Each structure stands twice: as C-alpha cells, then as structure tokens.
C-alpha positions in Angstrom: -12.5 -29.8 -1.2 -12.2 -29.2 -4.9 -12.0 -25.5 -5.6 -11.5 -23.6 -8.8 -10.1 -20.1 -8.5 -10.7 -17.8 -11.5 -8.0 -15.1 -11.8 -4.4 -15.3 -10.8 -4.0 -11.6 -9.8 -3.3 -10.4 -6.3 -6.5 -11.6 -4.7 -6.5 -15.0 -6.6 -2.9 -15.6 -5.7 -3.5 -14.8 -2.0 -6.5 -17.1 -2.0 -4.5 -19.9 -3.6 -1.6 -19.4 -1.1 -4.1 -19.8 1.8 -6.0 -22.8 0.5 -3.3 -24.8 -1.2 -1.6 -25.6 2.1 -4.9 -27.0 3.6 -5.3 -30.3 1.7 -7.6 -28.7 -0.9 -7.6 -29.7 -4.6 -7.0 -26.3 -6.2 -7.1 -25.3 -9.9 -6.3 -21.7 -11.0 -7.6 -20.3 -14.3 -6.1 -17.2 -16.0 -5.3 -15.9 -19.4 -1.7 -15.1 -18.4 0.5 -18.1 -18.7 3.4 -16.4 -16.9 1.3 -15.9 -13.8 0.2 -19.5 -13.9 3.7 -20.8 -14.2 4.8 -18.7 -11.2 2.0 -20.1 -9.1 2.7 -23.7 -10.1 6.4 -23.3 -9.3 5.5 -22.3 -5.7 2.3 -24.2 -4.9 0.9 -27.7 -5.3 -2.0 -26.9 -7.6 -3.3 -27.2 -11.1 -3.6 -24.4 -13.7 -5.6 -23.9 -16.8 -4.9 -21.1 -19.3 -8.0 -19.5 -20.9 -10.9 -17.1 -20.4 -12.5 -17.7 -17.0 -16.1 -17.6 -18.1 -15.8 -19.9 -21.2 -17.6 -23.2 -20.7 -14.8 -25.3 -22.2 -12.2 -23.6 -20.0 -14.2 -24.3 -16.9 -14.7 -27.9 -18.0 -10.9 -28.3 -18.4 -10.5 -26.9 -14.9 -12.8 -29.6 -13.5 -16.0 -27.7 -13.0 -18.1 -30.9 -13.5 -17.2 -32.1 -10.0 -16.0 -28.9 -8.3 -17.3 -28.0 -4.9 -16.7 -24.3 -5.3 -15.9 -21.7 -7.8 -14.2 -18.5 -6.6 -14.3 -15.8 -9.3 -11.8 -13.0 -8.5 -10.7 -11.8 -12.0 -10.3 -8.0 -12.5 -13.6 -8.0 -14.4 -17.0 -7.9 -12.6 -18.7 -9.1 -15.7 -16.4 -12.0 -16.2 -16.9 -13.1 -12.6 -20.7 -12.9 -12.8 -20.9 -14.8 -16.1 -18.5 -17.4 -14.8 -20.8 -18.1 -11.9 -23.8 -18.3 -14.3 -22.0 -20.8 -16.5 -20.8 -22.9 -13.5 -24.4 -22.9 -12.1 -26.2 -23.7 -15.4 -23.9 -26.1 -17.0 -22.0 -27.7 -14.1 -24.4 -27.3 -11.1 -21.5 -26.1 -8.9 -22.8 -26.0 -5.3 -21.0 -22.8 -4.2 -20.1 -19.8 -6.2 -18.3 -16.7 -4.9 -17.6 -13.6 -7.0 -15.7 -10.4 -6.5 -17.9 -7.5 -7.6 -16.4 -4.1 -7.3 -18.9 -1.8 -9.1 -21.3 -0.1 -6.7 -23.8 0.1 -9.6 -24.2 -3.7 -9.4 -24.0 -3.9 -5.6 -26.9 -1.4 -5.3 -29.2 -4.0 -6.9 -28.9 -7.1 -4.7 -31.9 -8.5 -6.4 -29.6 -9.3 -9.4 -27.8 -11.9 -7.4 -30.3 -14.7 -6.9 -30.6 -18.2 -8.3 -33.1 -17.0 -10.8 -30.9 -14.1 -12.0 -27.1 -14.1 -11.6 -26.5 -17.1 -9.3 -23.8 -15.8 -7.0 -24.0 -17.3 -3.6 -21.5 -14.9 -2.0 -20.6 -11.4 -3.1 -17.1 -10.2 -2.3 -16.6 -6.4 -2.4 -13.0 -5.5 -1.6 -13.8 -1.8 -1.6 -16.5 -2.3 1.0 -14.3 -4.6 3.2 -11.3 -2.1 3.0 -13.6 0.8 3.8 -15.0 -1.0 6.9 -11.5 -1.9 8.0 -10.2 1.7 7.8 -13.3 3.0 9.6 -12.6 0.8 12.6 -9.1 2.1 12.7 -10.4 5.7 12.7 -12.8 4.8 15.5 -10.0 3.5 17.8 -7.0 5.9 17.6 -3.8 4.0 18.2 -5.1 0.6 17.1 -3.1 -1.3 14.4 -5.9 -3.6 13.6 -9.6 -3.9 14.7 -11.6 -7.0 13.8 -15.3 -7.7 14.4 -16.9 -10.9 15.6 -20.5 -11.8 16.4 -21.9 -8.8 14.6 -19.6 -6.4 16.3 -20.4 -7.5 19.9 -16.8 -8.6 20.3 -13.6 -7.1 18.8 -10.1 -8.3 18.5 -7.7 -5.4 18.6 -3.9 -5.2 18.0 -2.0 -2.3 19.6 1.7 -1.5 20.0 2.9 -1.1 23.6 4.7 2.2 24.2 7.5 2.6 26.7 5.4 5.2 28.7 2.3 2.9 28.7 1.0 1.8 32.2 1.9 -1.9 31.6 5.2 -1.6 29.9 7.7 -3.7 31.8 5.0 -5.4 34.0 3.6 -8.9 34.0 0.4 -9.6 32.1 -1.6 -10.4 35.2 -1.2 -6.7 36.2 -3.5 -5.8 33.3 -6.4 -7.7 35.0 -5.5 -6.3 38.4 -5.7 -2.7 37.0 -9.2 -3.3 35.6 -11.1 -5.5 38.0 -14.4 -4.4 36.4 -13.3 -5.0 32.8 -13.0 -8.5 31.4 -10.5 -9.0 28.6 -8.1 -11.7 27.3 -4.8 -11.2 25.6 -4.8 -13.7 22.7 -1.2 -13.3 21.5 1.9 -11.1 21.8 4.3 -10.6 18.9 7.8 -9.5 19.9 10.2 -8.8 17.0 7.9 -10.7 14.7 8.0 -13.8 17.0 4.8 -15.1 18.5 4.5 -15.6 22.2 1.6 -17.6 23.7 0.9 -15.4 26.8 0.1 -16.3 30.4 -0.2 -14.3 33.5 3.6 -14.3 34.1 4.4 -13.0 30.6 6.2 -9.7 30.9 5.0 -7.0 28.5 7.7 -5.0 26.8 7.9 -1.8 24.9 7.2 -2.3 21.1 5.3 -5.5 21.7 2.4 -6.0 19.4 -0.5 -7.2 21.6 -3.7 -8.8 20.4 -6.5 -8.6 22.9 -10.2 -9.5 22.8 -12.9 -7.7 24.6 -16.5 -6.6 24.4 -17.0 -3.6 22.1 -17.7 -1.2 25.0 -14.5 -2.2 26.8 -12.0 -1.7 24.0 -10.8 1.9 24.9 -10.3 1.0 28.5 -8.0 -1.9 27.6 -6.1 0.2 25.1 -5.5 2.8 27.8 -3.7 0.2 29.8 -1.3 -0.8 27.0 -0.5 2.6 25.6 -1.1 6.2 26.3 -4.7 6.7 25.2 -4.8 8.9 22.2 -7.3 11.7 21.6 -10.1 11.0 19.2 -9.4 12.0 15.6 -11.0 15.1 14.2 -9.3 16.1 10.9 -8.9 13.5 8.1 -7.4 13.7 4.6 -8.0 10.9 2.1 -5.7 10.9 -0.9 -7.6 9.4 -3.8 -11.2 10.0 -4.8 -11.9 6.5 -6.2 -14.5 4.0 -4.8 -12.7 3.6 -1.4 -11.9 7.3 -0.9 -15.4 8.4 -1.7 -17.0 5.7 0.5 -14.8 6.7 3.4 -15.6 10.4 3.0 -19.3 9.7 2.8 -19.2 7.5 5.9 -17.4 10.0 8.2 -18.1 13.5 6.9 -20.9 14.1 9.4 -18.6 13.6 12.4 -15.2 14.7 11.2 -13.6 17.4 9.2 -12.8 15.7 5.9 -10.8 16.5 2.8 -10.3 14.4 -0.3 -7.4 15.0 -2.7 -8.1 13.8 -6.2 -5.7 14.2 -9.2 -8.3 14.0 -12.0 -10.3 17.2 -12.4 -13.4 15.6 -13.8 -13.5 13.0 -11.0 -12.9 15.7 -8.4 -15.9 17.6 -9.6 -18.0 14.5 -9.7 -17.3 13.4 -6.1 -17.7 17.0 -4.9 -21.3 16.8 -6.1 -21.8 13.5 -4.3 -20.5 14.6 -0.9 -22.2 17.0 1.4 -19.6 18.4 3.9 -16.3 17.1 2.5 -13.9 19.5 0.9 -12.6 18.1 -2.4 -9.3 19.3 -3.7 -8.0 18.7 -7.2 -4.3 18.1 -7.1 -1.4 15.7 -6.4 -1.4 14.2 -2.8 2.4 14.0 -3.0 2.7 17.7 -3.6 4.3 19.1 -0.4 3.2 22.6 -1.0 -0.4 21.5 -1.3 -0.3 19.5 1.9 1.2 22.4 3.7 -1.5 24.7 2.4 -4.1 22.3 3.7 -2.5 22.3 7.2 -1.1 18.8 7.1 0.6 19.4 10.4 -2.8 19.7 12.1 -4.2 16.6 10.4 -5.0 13.6 12.6 -5.1 11.0 9.8 -3.7 11.1 6.3 -4.9 8.0 4.4 -3.7 7.3 0.9 -6.1 5.0 -1.0 -5.4 5.6 -4.7 -4.9 2.6 -7.1 -1.1 3.3 -7.2 1.0 1.6 -4.5 4.0 3.9 -5.1 1.9 7.0 -5.0 0.2 5.9 -1.8 3.6 5.1 -0.1 5.2 8.4 -1.2 2.3 10.6 -0.3 1.9 8.9 3.1 5.6 9.2 3.9 5.6 12.9 2.9 2.5 13.6 5.0 4.0 12.0 8.0 7.3 13.9 7.6 5.3 17.2 7.3 3.5 16.5 10.6 0.5 14.3 10.1 -0.3 12.5 13.3 -1.1 9.2 11.7 -0.2 8.1 8.1 -2.0 5.1 6.5 -1.4 3.7 3.0 -3.3 1.2 0.9 -0.8 -1.2 -0.6 -1.5 -4.1 -2.9 1.9 -5.7 -3.3 2.7 -8.0 -0.3 6.4 -7.3 -0.6 5.7 -3.6 -0.2 3.5 -4.2 2.9 6.4 -6.0 4.6 8.8 -3.2 3.6 6.6 -0.3 4.8 5.6 -1.8 8.1 8.9 -0.9 9.8 9.1 2.6 8.2 7.5 6.0 8.9 4.0 4.9 7.7 2.0 3.9 10.7 -0.3 1.4 9.1 0.0 -0.4 5.8 -3.4 -1.7 4.6 -3.5 -4.8 2.4 -6.8 -5.2 0.4 -5.9 -8.9 0.0 -5.7 -9.5 3.7 -9.0 -7.6 4.2 -10.6 -9.7 1.5 -9.2 -13.2 2.3 -11.0 -13.5 5.6 -14.4 -13.0 3.9 -13.5 -15.7 1.3 -12.1 -18.2 3.9 -15.3 -17.9 5.9 -17.1 -19.8 3.1 -14.4 -22.4 2.6 -13.9 -23.6 6.2 -15.4 -26.8 7.3 -17.9 -26.9 10.1 -20.0 -23.8 10.9 -17.4 -21.1 10.7 -19.1 -17.7 10.4 -16.2 -15.4 10.4 -12.5 -15.6 9.6 -9.8 -12.9 9.8 -6.3 -13.3 8.4 -3.7 -11.9 10.7 0.1 -11.2 10.6 0.1 -11.2 6.8 -1.6 -14.6 6.6 0.5 -16.5 9.3 -2.2 -16.4 11.9 -6.0 -16.5 12.0 -8.8 -15.5 14.2 -12.1 -17.4 13.6 -15.6 -17.5 14.9 -17.1 -20.9 15.0 -20.6 -22.1 16.2 -20.8 -25.1 18.5 -23.5 -27.4 17.3 -24.7 -30.8 18.6 -24.9 -32.0 22.2 -22.6 -33.4 24.8 -22.4 -36.8 23.1 -21.9 -35.6 19.5 -19.6 -32.6 20.1 -16.0 -32.4 21.2 -16.6 -29.0 22.8 -20.2 -28.7 24.2 -20.5 -29.4 27.9 -16.7 -29.1 28.4 -14.7 -26.6 30.3 -12.2 -24.7 28.1 -9.3 -26.3 30.0 -10.8 -29.7 29.1 -10.9 -29.0 25.3 -8.0 -30.5 23.4 -7.0 -27.4 21.4 -4.1 -27.7 18.9 -0.8 -26.1 19.9 -0.9 -22.3 19.5 -4.7 -22.1 19.5 -6.6 -20.4 22.3 -10.3 -19.5 22.9 -10.7 -15.8 23.5 -14.4 -15.3 24.0 -17.8 -16.9 23.8 -20.9 -15.1 22.6 -24.1 -16.6 24.0 -27.1 -14.8 22.6 -26.5 -11.1 23.5 -24.0 -12.0 26.2 -20.2 -11.7 25.7 -18.3 -14.1 27.9 -14.5 -13.6 28.0 -13.0 -17.1 28.1 -11.4 -18.5 31.2 -10.4 -22.1 32.0 -13.7 -22.8 33.8 -15.9 -21.4 31.1 -18.2 -24.2 29.8 -19.2 -24.2 26.1 -22.9 -24.6 25.4 -24.8 -25.6 22.2 -25.1 -22.7 19.7 -22.4 -20.6 21.4 -20.3 -18.5 19.0 -16.7 -19.3 20.0 -13.9 -16.9 19.1 -10.5 -18.6 18.6 -7.0 -17.3 17.9 -4.5 -19.5 16.0 -0.9 -18.5 16.1 -0.3 -21.0 13.2 -3.0 -21.2 10.6 -1.7 -24.6 9.5 -3.6 -25.9 12.6 -7.0 -24.8 11.2 -7.9 -28.4 10.1 -7.6 -29.5 13.8 -9.9 -26.7 14.9 -12.4 -27.5 12.2 -12.6 -31.1 13.4 -13.3 -29.9 16.9 -16.4 -28.1 15.8 -17.8 -30.8 13.4 -20.8 -32.7 14.7 -20.4 -36.4 15.2 -22.8 -38.9 13.4 -24.6 -39.6 16.7 -26.3 -36.2 16.5 -29.8 -36.3 15.0 
C-alpha cells in the first residue's frame, strides 16, 4: 500500500514505525529536515520537505497514485486542507486526519465529501480520555481495551503475591470459576512473552492479558490479584482538553478535583463543569496536594502538555499517599523509563492513537486494532467473510486454523453473543474474531487468513 504521512512529530513517527515494517511504500512530509533525516536513518521510507497542504509538495510525495493520506501535523487546519487538496487534485481514495479542536469535532457535518473530505477523523484527546476512563472503571487494571462495541474487553493486570492464583497453574483459574468463561491471551514475565497453556504457572509480578465478556471482567481480575475497592476521589492535574473531558465524564459519579496552573483557564473550566472543584495552582506543589488530602485520593492523573511536569507531579502525589498515580507521557523513552518506577501507569497518547489509525490500514475487514506492549504486540478484531470454500477460517474449528506463530484467537462475537474461544469453537460467516499477536510482524499472515478468495461471489 502506498501511504503518505503528513507530519513527522510524535504521532507521525509512531505511525511510520508501525507501517514501514509491513511492506508498505511510505513517504513522510514535514517542514523540519532534521526530523526527516532522523526518520530516514532508521526506517526504509521516503521523505519530502515542505508544507503538508501545498499541492506541489503532495505531488512530490507521490499523491497522484497514493492509496492513503494520513494527516497528523500539529495543525488541525493544515490536516483538513491537506485532505481537501488530496481529494480535489489527486483523488486519493482514503484520507485520515488528526483533528484536536472540539470546536471542529462538534460539527461532524463539516467532514463530508461535499465539505471537508476527511474519511476518518482521529481525535487523540478523545481516545486518551476513553482509555483513562476504562482504567478508572476497573481499579487495578494496567490496560483495558474494547472490542465489538464494548461487548468484549482485553484486560492487562499485574499478578500480586497475595493473589489467589499466584504460584498456581493457569488451569486453576478455570477451575476456580466454572461459571465464568475467559481466556488468557498472553503472559509477560520480566518483559518476555510467554504463550500460555493450562500447565503454565502464574508467578507474582507477571503481567497477564486476559479476554472476557464485559460483565465478567471483575470476577477474573479478582482471581489474579486482590480485588481493589472502586475509586471515589479523583484529582486531574491539567485543565486542558483531556483534563476537562475527564472531569465532565466522571463528575456525576466521583468526587473530582482539577488543578490548573493558568488562572484564566481555571476560571473558564470552572464555569463549564457542574460538580468538579477547580483549583488554580501548581500540581507539583506538595503543600497544595497535602491541603487537598492527597493521602485520601484514589487516583491522581497528570494530563498536562508537559511530560516532565506530569512525571514529577505524579511521583510526588504517589509519595504523599495517592493510591494510584497515572501520567500522560508523549516521549516513548520516558514511557519506558517510568514504567518500572513509582508511577503506576504511564499513558502514551501515541499508543492510544495508533490503533485507531492502523484499523484503517489493515487489509481484510479489520474493524479494530489495539497496539500493545509499546508497539511490540497487537490485538485485532477481524470479520470473517465468505463461505467454507472461499475462506480459510469459516467452517473450521480453531485448532484447524493455521495461525502464525505467537497468534491466538481469544474470543468470537456472533451477533450479541460472546463466545470465548476454545479448540472446538467453529468460526461462522460474519463472526467478529478477536486475535492476540505476540509479534506484530506476523500481522500480514493474519490478514491473509481473513481475506476472501476469488471463488466467493
């Protein structure tokens, strides 16, 4: 596939990293030659220096025969105009654009073929907000990912030494819960992936990914770690788009405070929110945190635009007694550094965003992609089309499907029914199949499995 990526910032670089290794023809456009040189030194791709929305720049990037334009510059307006130019002058089939401003997103009628022809809108703030809300919903989870419209969820948890299953074999999990169907998709031990089976022994500090129907998530979590009490008191550091969205989403059910440094912004968001207490001040001020009873706070979540401020304030909040500390971190190197420290969860906007982008790049009918383990693994939702003759999966038991090494099927959603995958589960036409890939480099093999043969009419 020939893809043009507009913008070599954090999101553009993450997208390029993911797509360049998958036999795609990638060209990246940016005004900063240093960023382009760095990308070209690391990846097999082309680069073009210039303004992303200018017709001559897009032509030099190969827009005349490109399959897709992904516009992820830091400017909403540049992204929107670039899609317009690609549509009008070059008839590019697929156009994705990052749009951050809620003032645009509130008017979806803008984004049609007759107005601003963006096929897919990517809103990092919305995706990050939804990601954090799922973590708040399931105390103790490291990651919570939705499939099939939320009917199925993939959850990552850390196994504690005092958890019921620590030191036991995995089959014990299923014996403990005969009425709850679940499947462990992967176990990570000291950053090494383990493909689990019933004899795999669960150890303290393992990171376990399991898949289950939404209503069964808490029951499974309770087997892997001591079930935590629901959160009640939340503090969000940063009153930007994400902090305000989070407060608005949870203020009816939780006690919420927002700390915002800028006095005018603090006043503005206080007028927008109903029950949230808005404080003007520095979230890294220990005296302020103590005044606001940080030791009784269930979640301190730092979501400012400054990585260093988020890291420092979250570390301080944790040291002063916050039950859980989360920090939004843009730089990938910082995410890796923080994961093993006092901060409980490091949230990467790039990894929250990349899945939404990859969903529209994958071949076959892939309706959802989630990037896992900092891009090394993936979980995908693919739809089985065709019939027994034209499909490599339909009409076959799971143990008959030739899955690539490190890939496993976790669940099948058939209409409103969630079927946790077992060896004798048979795939039917139009099933939504949830797969886990320990190695994302195997994605092409999975895509081929779900492509319909030429015999299907």
